[in-house]
N, C-alpha and C positions, 0 to 999 in steps of 0.2 A: 504494500499500499503506500510506504513511503517514497520509493521509486518512482513510482507512475508519476506525481508531478514533475521528476526530475527529467524521467524519457519526455513528456509530453510537452516542458518547458522547450528543452533541445530540441525536438521536432518542429514546433511551432517559429522557434528563432530561425534554421533552417529554411523552413517555408516564408519566412518574411523576407530573408531578405532574397530568396530569390526571385520571389514579385515585386520585391523595390528592383532589382537589378532589371528583370525584364518590364517595369513599368504598368505593371496590373494592379491600378490603384484598389480597383473593387474589391480581388482579395483580398490587398493588404490593408484596406479598410474595417475588414471581418478578421483577420487573424490578429492585428500588431495589438490591436484591446485585449488580448485575451492572454498576452504574454506575462506583466505583472500581476493580474491577479492569477496566475498559474504557480510562478514564483512565491506568493504571499502564501498561497493552499500548501508548497512545501515549508516556509517558513512555519505555520501553524500548525501543522502536523510532527513536525521536528524538533520544535523548542516547547518546552515543557513550561516554561516560564515568559509569556506573550508579553512584550511590554509596549505602552502607550506611542511611546517615539517611535517604534518601528512599525506601528500600523500607520502613525503618521505619514511617516518615509514613504511606505509603499503607496497609501492613499494620493501624495504629491504625486509620488514619482509615477503615477497612472494616471492624474490628471492631468500631469506638462506633457506626456505621451498624445494624449486626445488633445490636447489645444495644437501641439506642431502637428500633428497628422491631420487634423480634421480643417487647418488653418485657411482660411480664404479674404482674409486682411490683416493690417497690421496689430490689430488688438489681440486677434488669436495666439499671434505670436508673443505678445506680450505677455499675456496670461498664463502661455507656456512657460515664459523664461521666470515668472513670479511664483508660479507651482516650482519648478526646478529648484527657485530660492529656497522657497519654505521648506522643499526637501533638505540641502543643507542646512539651515537652520535648525530643523530636528536631529540631521545628523551629527552636528558640532555639539547640541545639546549633551546627546546621548556618549561623545568623545568625551567633552569637558567633565562628565559626570565622573569619568574615572580617570581624569587627568591628578596627578599628586606633584608632578617636580619639574619644573622650569628649568630648562639646560641651554644659556645663553648660547654658547659657540654652536651647538648644532642645531638651534631652531634659526641661528643665522644661516647656514646651511642650505635650510628649507627654503629662508626667504629670499637668498638668494637665486636658488635655482626657481620657485614658483614666480617670483618677481621679475627675472629677466624672460620666464617663459610668460608673462602676460605682457611687459612691456614690446616685445616683439611683436605678439598677436595684437595688439592695440594698434601698434605703430603701423600695422599693414591693412589692416579694416576699419580704423575707428572713421574715416571719412565715408566708408559705405554702410556702416548703422544708422545713419539717418536718425529718423526719432525713437531710436533704441539703444542710443548709447548711454544714458541714463542707467537704463537697467543693464546695457554689456556690463560696464563700468563695476556698477554696486555687486553682479554678480560675480564676474571674474576677480573682485575683489573678496568677495566670501569665498569663493571656491579656494583662491592663493591661500589664504589666511588660514585653511583647514588646512590644504596641502602642508603648508610649511609645517605644522605642528605634528600632520603625522611623519613627514620626516624625522623631527626633533624627537619623537618617541621613538619611531624604527632604532637610532643613530644612540639613545638613550639606552634601551633596553630591547635586545630582539624578539621578538615571539612572532608565530608564525600568525597570527591574527592581525598585530600590529602591520606586518610585511603586506597580508593582503588588504587591509585598509588602504593603506599609500599605495599598492598597486593599485587597486581596484579607484580611487579617487583620480589616480593620473589616466587609468584608460579611459575613466565617463569624462574628464578634462580634453581629452584629443577628442574624442565622439562632439561635446561641443563645440569645439571646434572646425570641424567639418561638417556640421550644421550651420554654423554661422557661415562659411564659405559658402555653400547652399543658396542660405536664404539673402544674404547681404551683398556678398563676393562678386560672385558669380551670376545671383540671380534664377538657377537654373541646379539640376542635381548633377551634378560633376561628379560629386561622392556617391555611391547607389550603398550596395552590399553592406562595406564596411562598416556604416555606420549601426544597424540592427548588430550587426555582430559586436562588436565594441559595446555597444548600450547591453548587450547580453551577457557580457563578462565581465 
C-alpha cells in the first residue's frame, strides 16, 4: 500500500513530462494537478506524526502549480509565485523550528553561493520581468536566504536529511529559473520536459 503512491507518482511525472514535451495541453491539464496530491498521499500514509506546516507546504505547492498551469494572464502568474512564496515561508518555519546554532563562516559561503546565483539570474532577466519584478525579487530573496541557511547547516553538521533538503531546494530553484525564462524571457516554452522532472525531484 505504501509503495503504490510512489509508483503512481513516478508514472504521473513521466507521463506529464511526455505531454509537456509533445505539447499535449489537454492531457497535461489532466495529469499535472494529480502529481502533488499523490505525493501528499505518500506523505500521509508513511508519516506517523503529520505536521500542519507540511500540509501547508503541499497545499501552497499544489495551488502554485495550478495557477502556473492554467495561466491565461499576468495575475495567474503573480498568484502562482505568491503560492510558491507561501510554500517557502512554511518550509522556512519548519526549518528554523529545528535551528540551533548559527555559524558565520559556513553561512557566508551559503550567502556567497545563493547571492551570486540570484544576482547573475536577475541581471539577465530583470528587465524582462515587467510587472513581476517585485514578486520575482521578493521570491528570489526568500529562496536564497533559506538556501544559504541550508548550506550553512549542511556544512556545520552533515546529515542525509540536510543534504537532501539542500539539494532539493537547489533543484527547485533551477526549476524556477527555467519557468521564468519560459514565461518572461523567451515568452514561449523553450524548456519543456526538464521542468516537471526537476519539480518532481
